[in-house]
N, C-alpha and C positions, 0 to 999 in steps of 0.2 A: 293529821296536821292540815290546817286550812291553807288555802291559796295565799291569803294575806300573810300568814306566818312564814310561808315559804319565801315569798317576795321580800319580807322583812329580813329573813336570814341571809338571802342572797345579797341584798343591799349591804347588810352588815359586813359580809365577807369582802365585797368589792371595795367598800370604803376603808376596810382594814388594810387591803393591799395598797390602795391609793395613799393611805397614811404613811406607809413605808416608802413608797415611791417619792412622796413629798420630802421625806427625810433625806433620801438620796439626792434630790435636787438641792436641798439646803447644804448638804456636804459639798456638792459641786461649786457652791458659792465661794468656798475657800480658794478655788482656782481664780475666781473673779477678783477677790480681794488681792490675791498675790499679783495679778496682772495690773490692776489699777495702781497699787502702791509702787510696784517696780517701774511702771511706765511713767509715773509722775515724779520719780526721783532720778538720781544720776546713775549712770551705768556702773560706776565703781561700787555701788551698793546693791545691785540687783540680786546677786546671790544671797546676800544677807536677808533681804526682804523675803525671798522665796523660802529660805530656811526657817524664818520666824513664823510664817504662815503654816508651814508644814508642822512645826513643833507645837503650835497653838492647838491643833487638833490632836496630835499624838499625846502630848503631855496632858491635855484636857481630858482625853479618854481615860487615861490611867487614874487621874485624880477624881474624875466624876464617878467612876465605878467604885472606887475605894471609899469616897466620902460624900461627894457632891450630890449624887442622886438621892441618897438617903435624907440629907438635910433639906432637899427641895421637895420631894414627893413622899416622904415618910408618912404612913397612915396615922401614926401618933404624932400630932403636930402640937407642940407645947404652946398654948395660948395663941395658936395661929401664927406663931413667930418662927419656929424652926422645927423641921421634921426630925424624928429620931432615926438615925441610921440603923439598919439591920444587916445581918449577914445573909439575907435571903438570896442575894445575887450569887453566893458561893454554895449555900447549903440547900437551896430549893430551886435548882436549875429548871426543872420541868414546869414549875408553876409560876416562875418569875415573869413579870410583865416586861418582856424584852422590847416589844414595840414602843411602849412608852419610854423606856430607857434610851433607845436609839434616837428617837425623835427629840427628846430633851438634850441629849448629848450634842447633836449637831447645832442646836441653838446655843448651847453653852460655848462651843468653839467659836461661833460667830461673835458673841459678845467679847470674847478674849481678843480676837484678831483685829478688831476695830482700832485698838490702841497702836498697833504696829505702824500704821501710816503716819500718825501724828508724831511719833517718837523716832521716825526713820532717820538714818544717816549719822547718828551719833550715840546710840545706845549700846552698852555692853551686851553681848549676846547672852552671857551667863545670867546677867541681871534680868533680862527679858524673860528667860526661861523660869526664873523664880517667880516673877510677876504672873506669868501665864498659869503656873501651878496654883498659886494662891487664889486668883480670881475664879478659876475653874472649880476649886475645892470648896471655897467658903463664900466669897463675896457674891458672886452671881447666884449660886443655888439658894441662898437664904432669901434674897429679895425676890427672886423668881417664884419661890414657894409661896410668898405672900400673895402673889397674883394668880398662880396657876394650880397650886395645891387646892383641892376642893375645901380644905379646912383652913386655908390661909386667911389671915385677918383682913386683908384688903378685898379679896374676892367675896367674902361673906358680907361685906359692907356695900357691895354693888360696884366696886371699881372694875373697869373694863379695859383690857389691853389684849385684843384677840391674838395677835401674833408677835408683839414685842417692841413697839415703839418706845415703851418705858423700860421694860425688863431687860431688853437687849441693847437697843440703839442708844437710848439716853444714858444708860449705865456705862456702856463702852465709850461713849462720847465724853462723859464726865471724867472717866479714868484717863482718857487720852488727853484731855485738857490739863488735868493735874500733872500728868507725866511730862507733857511738853513744857509746862511752866517750870517744873523742878529741874528738868534737863538744861534749859536755856536754849537759845537759838543756835543754829548751825554757824560755823565760822563764815564770815562774809555776808550774812543775811541782813545785818543792820549796820549802818554807818551814822556817825554824828555829823550833822551839818555844822561847819565851823562858824557860820554867821549866826544861826539861830540857836545852836546847841541842842537841837531836837534830833531824836532818832528817826532815820529815814529807812524804810524797808526797801530792800533790793530784791529783784526777781532772781530766783534760781530755777530755771526751767528744767522740767523732767527730760529724760533722754529719749523717750519713745512714746509719743502720744498715741500711736497706733495700738500698742500693747495696752495702754490705758483704756482706749475705747473698746477693745476686745473684752477687757475685764468688766466694763460697764454692761455690755450686752450679755455676758455670762451671768452677772448678778441679776439683771432684769429677768432673764430666763429662769434662774433659780428661784426668784421671788414668787413665782406662781405656786411653787411648792411651799415656800416660806409662809405665805399668807393663806394658801388654800388647802394645805394638808389636813387641817383639823375640821374641814367641812364635812357635814354628815348627810347632805342631800345634794342632788344635782343642781337644783335651783340655787341653793346657797353657794355652791362652788362656782357656778356661772356668774353669779353676782359679784363674788370676790375677784374673779378674773377680770371683770369689767372695771371695778374700782382700782385694781392693781395695774390696769393699763391706762386709765384716764388720768389719774393723778400725776404720774411721772411724765406723761406726754404733755400735759398742760404746763407743768413746771418747767420743762425744757423749752417749750415755746416762749414762755414768759421771760425766762432768763436770756434766751437768744435776743429777744426784742429789747429787753432792759439794757443789756451790755452793748447792743448795737447803738442805742440812743446815747448811752452814757459815755462810751469810749470811741464811738465812731465805727467800730467793727464788731461783729458778733464773736464772742469769746468761745473758743472750742472747749477748753478745759472746764470753764465754768458751766457750759451747757451739759457736759458729761456729769459734773457734780450735781447739776439740777435734776437729772434723771434719777439719781440715787436719792436726792433729797425728797423728791415726790414719793418715791417708794417707801422711804422711812416714815414719812408723815402719815401715809395712808395705812400703815401696817396695823396700828391699834384699832382704827374704826372700819377696817375693810369689810367687815361682815354686817355693819349696822348703818352704813350711809348709802345714799342713793347716788345717781350719776351727777346731779347738781352739787351735792356735798363733796364728792371726790374732786370735781372740777375746781371748786373754791379752795379746797385743801391744797391741791396742786399749784394753783395760782399764787397763793401765799408762800408756798415753799420756794417757788421760783425767785421771788424777791428776797426772801429770808436768807437763802444760801449765799447770794451775792453780797448782801449787806454784812452778813456774819463773817464771811471770809475776809472782807476788807477791814472790818472793825477789829477782828482778832489779830490780823497781820499788821495793820497800820497804826491802830490806836492802842491796843493792848500789848503789842510787840511780842506776841506768842507765835513761835515758828511752828506751823503745822504744814508740812510739805504737800499733803494731799487733800487738805480741807476736811479731815475726818471730824473735827469738832463742829464745824458748821453744818455738815451733812447729818451727822448722827446725834450729837447732843442737842443742837438748836432745833432741828426738825423732829427729833424724838420727843422733845417737850411740846412742840406744836402739835404733833399727832396725838399726844396724850390729851391735850386740852380740846382738840378737835372733836373728840368723842362727846364731850359735854356741850358742844355747839351744834353739831350736825347729825347726831344720832336720830334715826327715824323711829326708834323703838323696836326694831327687828331683833330677833333672837334674845328676847327678854332683857335687852339693854334699856336703861332709862332714856326717855326722849331728851334730845338736846335743847338748848336754849332757843335756837331758831326754828325748832319743830314743835314748839308748844310745851316743852317739858320744864320750863322755868330754869332756876339756878341749881336745882338739886343734883343732877348728874354732873354738872360743871363743878360744883363744890366737891363732890366725891373725887372727881378726876384731879382736881388741884390738891386735895389731901394726899392722894396716892403719889402724885408727882413729888410733893414736898418730902414725904416719908422716904421714898426710894432714893431721891437725890441726897438727902441728909445721910442716909446709910452709906451711899457710895462715896460721898466726899470724905466722911470720917474714916472709913476703912481704907480707902486708897491713899489718903494722906499718910496713914500709919504704915501701910505697905511700902510705898515709895520712899518714905523717910528712913525706915529700917534698912531697906536695900541700899540707899545712898550712903548711910552711915557705916555699913558693914562691907558689902561687896563693891559698892560704887555703882552709880548709874551710867556715867558717861565715859566713853573712851578718851584717850589722850588726844591733844590737838594734832600731833603727828599722825596718829592712827586715823583720825577723821579725814585729814587731808589726803592720805594715801587711799582711803576707801576701806570700808569694812569687809569687803570680799577678801582682800589680800591680808588684812591684819587679824580679822576674827576667824577666818575660815581657810586661810592659806590657799585662796583661790585667785589666780592671776586675773581672771575675768569670767563673768557669767556667760560671755560669748566666746566660744572657742575660736582661736586664731583671729581674734578681733583686730581689725585695722581699717583705716579709711578705705572705702570701697572704690575701686577703679571701674570705669565703664568697660564693659565687655559685651561683645555681640556673639552670636552663635558661631560666626566664622572665625572669631578671634580666640576661641578656646583651644589651647594647645596642650597635649598631655605632657606631663613632666618628663624630662629626659632621664633615662635610667642611669644609675650610679655606675661609674667605671673605676677600675683599680689601676689602670695603666698610668704611668707618669704623664704629666701634661705635655711635655715636649714630644712624646711618642703616641699620644692618643689619636691624632688625626694625621695621616700622612699627606700633608698639604705643603707644597712649596710656596714660599712667599715671594710675590712679585711687587715691586714698587714702580708704579707707572707715573705718579705725579707727586714728587717729593715737595714741591713748592706750593701745593694747594693750601689755601687758607681754610681752617676749620672754625666754624662759628656755631655757637649754641643759641637757639631761639626759644624763649619761654613765653607762653601766652596764658594769661589769666582771663577767663571770660565766662559768660552766662552758660550754664550747662545745656540749655535748650538749643544752643548753636553747635553742639558737638558734631552731629552727623554732617552738617554742612561744611564745617571747617575740615573735618577728616576727608571728605570727598574732594574738597578744593585742593588740599595739600597733595593728595594722591594724583590729581589731574596735572600738577606741575612737576611731578616726579619725586616728591618727598613721601616716602613710604614708611620710614622708620620713625616711630614716635613713642613716647611714654605718657600715659594719661593717668591723672589722679584727681579724685574728688577732694576738694579742700574747702575751708571756710575762710572768709576774708572780707575786707572792705577797703575803700580808698579814702581819700581825704575828707569825703562827706560823712565818714564814720557809719555808713550803713543807714538803713531805714529804721527810724525810731518806732518801737512797738511796745505793747503792753502784754504782760503775762499775769493772768488772774488778778487784773486790776492794778498791777504794779508796773510802772514804766521801767523798761530795761534801759539803764543808763550807760554812759560811756560808749565804747565801741561795740556796735552790734554786728556780729559776723554773719554774713550771708553765704549760702551755698555757692561755690564757684567751681570751675573745672580748670585744672592746670595741665597744659600740654607742653611737653619738652621735646626738642629735636636738635640734632647736630647736623648741619648741612655743609656741603663743600661743592659738589657738582652743580647744585641749584643756587643761583645768585640770591644773596640775602634780601636784597631789595625786592626781588620778585616774590619771595615768601611773605615779606611784610605787606606789600601792596595787595597781594591776594587775600591775606588774612583780614586786612582792614575792610576790604569790600564785603567780605562775608559777615564780619562781626559788627559792623557799623549799623546802629539804629538811630543815633542822635540823642539817646537818652543816657542819663547817668547810670553807670554800671556796665557799659559796653566792654570794659576790660582794659588791659594794658599788655604791651609786648616788650619784653626785655631781650637785649642782644649782648652776648658775651663772646670774647675771644677764647678759643680752646687751644691749649698747648699741644695735646696729642690725644689719640684714641687708639685703643688696642682691642682687636677682636679676639676674644678668649679662645675660641675653637681653633683658629688657624695661626694666631700670633701676628696677623697683619696689623700694620699701624697706619695712622694718618688717613689720607684720602682713601686708600684701598680698604681699610677697615669698615668704611661706610658703604661700600658697594656690594651689590648682590653677586651671586656666582656668575651670572651672565654678563656682568659689567666689567669684570676683571680681565 
């Protein structure tokens, strides 16, 4: 054996391992999708989102091994249209191509899960499971076979989609678009203007942008495996890593600047979508474009995703809570076309229009796009129509309002013990008192002494900017007020809060801002002293400084001792 053959064998083994590592990275992207979709939707549906993403993979794995893989990668490919399933997965375990199976399985799951976000917050879970099974078993495998089966009719004609802008993202995006249309918008998403009679989109913000951002970073990380797993040389892999970095980076910068100019502020959720849009667009040409090409692809993606989100929402009145259609369908199409524009001719791909190749490769890409789009539209219309006519697609209005966590999964909340968080500091953490079985009147041997029966009890409630909490807490302590209850709340005054936009849609009516609510009952400390001290601390002269409410209190009872009135408010040393 020559040195060259040894090196070749070693390289083959190394890239075989990298192939499986890449598959694992693509699997990890399911977590990213779950985080993005749950963060961009409301808390009452977070558990449902997570469950759908979990079942996309699990149901997909079952259907793909039973039928999908054979239809996609069967060696006998009838007319280049559909592979012939075999029982080799069960009858020839030792010789079956498991690496290829696993790799294509995780891609299949990705195509299925794209739909979840666009149909979020109003889809029956059982119906979604049916959809997931059908797309994993038939819809995705057949069209993906056209592109990636060596005998597929598109690949034999020169069509190029290295990692799935067409086969995965465009297909998932089209399915999402059809599903969202057939479902209809969420309750409260659109209202009719009484003067013009036109539908007006209303913003429904997601509950946790932090989780959404985490999902985007996970997806970007996994995308290096998504695009790079099939590389067969170090140079090719490095080049793919560069294009997979440049396109989303440029797309995000362009979107940030575009929304900054358009809306007056850089839009966070749109910028997160832009990162994904750039990744989707560069997925097809990642192995055959240079740095300049990937930059241009990303720049166009950054504009496309914003325009598409707003057109779909405001003009077409299709409710897509996470922007899946704009990210995956629109930019999947753009990535498919981009091969025909920017291909350098690397890896035996025809040169693009801007690199001296004329219209040949562009024409082939357009043909492939049209064929796959037509297949997806027809099949998904049939699938969703049959589901709608039989099992039903949408939950009832009552179930939607309550949230799918409770109605579809009997889950009170995806967040255990969820409640508005109160401010706590390390010194304020007190262990829970142990349960006792003694009667209340005998639990604590304390005699009650009444020292000031005529003392007036007054409740003071302050609503203020949370940033002022430490100052107000210390100020109250300095004048002798130590007992207080603090809650994080949302609210606004007569100014109705600060008007803002979410994903290009103005949030109308009352915009609730984060506030802190401090409650205390005082007796020994004069009320006017409490109010004057609070005003000095809270005052800035700006709208939103807060308000102070004063109430008469009839009585107060200390549970532990039974003390009432003035004495119930005093510490042990004060009685």
